[in-house]
PLY file of the C-alpha trace (Angstrom):
ply
format ascii 1.0
element vertex 129
property float x
property float y
property float z
element edge 128
property int vertex1
property int vertex2
end_header
15.87 -9.23 1.15
17.88 -8.26 -1.91
21.20 -8.11 -0.04
20.71 -11.48 1.66
19.52 -13.14 -1.58
22.63 -11.88 -3.41
24.87 -12.98 -0.54
23.46 -16.52 -0.74
24.49 -16.84 -4.38
27.84 -15.05 -4.06
28.63 -17.13 -0.97
28.30 -20.47 -2.76
31.75 -21.88 -3.60
30.17 -24.39 -6.01
28.47 -21.57 -7.95
31.31 -19.03 -7.88
33.69 -21.70 -9.16
31.93 -21.31 -12.54
30.39 -17.80 -12.31
32.61 -15.24 -10.56
30.90 -13.51 -7.62
31.27 -10.07 -9.27
29.26 -11.38 -12.23
26.21 -12.05 -10.05
24.25 -8.79 -9.81
20.85 -7.19 -9.51
19.45 -5.62 -12.67
22.18 -6.04 -15.28
25.50 -7.50 -16.30
28.07 -4.75 -15.68
29.29 -3.17 -18.92
32.23 -4.96 -20.50
31.67 -8.29 -18.74
31.11 -11.38 -20.85
29.20 -14.52 -19.85
28.98 -16.48 -17.71
26.89 -14.10 -15.64
23.80 -14.10 -13.47
21.28 -11.25 -13.32
18.61 -10.95 -10.62
15.26 -9.14 -11.00
12.66 -8.47 -8.31
9.35 -9.26 -10.04
6.96 -8.83 -7.12
7.10 -8.09 -3.42
3.99 -8.39 -1.26
3.57 -7.71 2.44
1.51 -10.23 4.40
-1.46 -8.59 6.06
-3.74 -9.43 8.93
-6.73 -7.49 10.25
-4.29 -5.79 12.63
-1.93 -4.75 9.81
1.35 -6.12 8.50
2.55 -9.51 9.75
6.12 -8.64 8.62
6.26 -11.72 6.37
6.90 -10.71 2.78
6.48 -12.92 -0.26
8.58 -12.03 -3.29
9.18 -13.44 -6.74
12.80 -13.16 -7.89
13.77 -13.92 -11.48
17.29 -15.34 -11.81
18.72 -15.18 -15.36
21.80 -17.33 -16.01
23.85 -16.48 -19.14
26.64 -18.47 -20.79
28.05 -18.87 -24.29
27.14 -22.59 -24.28
23.90 -24.28 -23.36
25.82 -26.78 -21.25
27.50 -24.01 -19.28
24.19 -22.24 -18.67
22.59 -25.51 -17.59
25.33 -26.33 -15.08
25.23 -22.81 -13.60
21.42 -22.95 -13.39
21.60 -26.26 -11.53
24.06 -24.76 -9.05
21.74 -21.77 -8.52
18.84 -24.16 -7.89
20.99 -26.18 -5.46
21.68 -23.01 -3.45
18.18 -21.55 -3.44
15.51 -24.26 -3.77
14.14 -25.24 -0.34
16.55 -22.87 1.43
15.55 -21.71 4.89
17.83 -19.57 7.03
18.64 -16.03 8.06
15.54 -13.95 7.41
14.28 -16.39 4.78
11.49 -18.61 6.01
11.62 -20.56 2.71
12.76 -20.12 -0.89
11.26 -22.38 -3.57
11.67 -22.59 -7.33
8.44 -21.80 -9.18
9.36 -21.84 -12.91
12.18 -22.30 -15.40
12.55 -21.42 -19.08
15.47 -21.29 -21.52
16.37 -19.73 -24.86
19.21 -18.35 -26.93
19.61 -14.61 -27.44
19.52 -14.33 -31.23
20.18 -10.59 -31.30
23.36 -10.42 -29.23
26.83 -10.37 -30.76
28.07 -13.30 -28.66
24.64 -14.94 -28.72
24.55 -16.23 -25.16
22.22 -18.94 -23.98
20.09 -18.06 -21.00
18.11 -19.98 -18.47
15.59 -17.99 -16.49
14.22 -19.27 -13.19
11.65 -17.78 -10.84
11.99 -18.26 -7.09
9.36 -17.48 -4.48
10.84 -16.14 -1.25
9.07 -15.96 2.07
11.02 -13.31 3.94
10.62 -12.14 7.51
11.26 -8.42 7.88
13.33 -8.31 11.05
12.84 -4.52 11.30
9.05 -4.61 11.35
0 1
1 2
2 3
3 4
4 5
5 6
6 7
7 8
8 9
9 10
10 11
11 12
12 13
13 14
14 15
15 16
16 17
17 18
18 19
19 20
20 21
21 22
22 23
23 24
24 25
25 26
26 27
27 28
28 29
29 30
30 31
31 32
32 33
33 34
34 35
35 36
36 37
37 38
38 39
39 40
40 41
41 42
42 43
43 44
44 45
45 46
46 47
47 48
48 49
49 50
50 51
51 52
52 53
53 54
54 55
55 56
56 57
57 58
58 59
59 60
60 61
61 62
62 63
63 64
64 65
65 66
66 67
67 68
68 69
69 70
70 71
71 72
72 73
73 74
74 75
75 76
76 77
77 78
78 79
79 80
80 81
81 82
82 83
83 84
84 85
85 86
86 87
87 88
88 89
89 90
90 91
91 92
92 93
93 94
94 95
95 96
96 97
97 98
98 99
99 100
100 101
101 102
102 103
103 104
104 105
105 106
106 107
107 108
108 109
109 110
110 111
111 112
112 113
113 114
114 115
115 116
116 117
117 118
118 119
119 120
120 121
121 122
122 123
123 124
124 125
125 126
126 127
127 128
């Protein structure tokens, strides 16, 4: 799921026009890179079960954090992320939907980036099950 989710974002020309593909990563912004950047976090991952065992349909919550030095830049990037992911169905994804969004400004960082954090629910079919 993680590889295909990342590929969706990195494969969007509209998104990578404002956030370079190498600045979209799981877990952290690579050292030395400045915003704009996007960081992905797997919050939960649950296997669907039936009385016969796994149904190979996983439901995950992925947190997508968008960082930029301006609120406007973070907002535009977040909208592009939402355009790519919300209501997406394809590949092994049965459906991706946006569940929540929140925003803030990092008061402790030197460059003080703005961030917008969004949660997406993925329904993912495990093709190897």
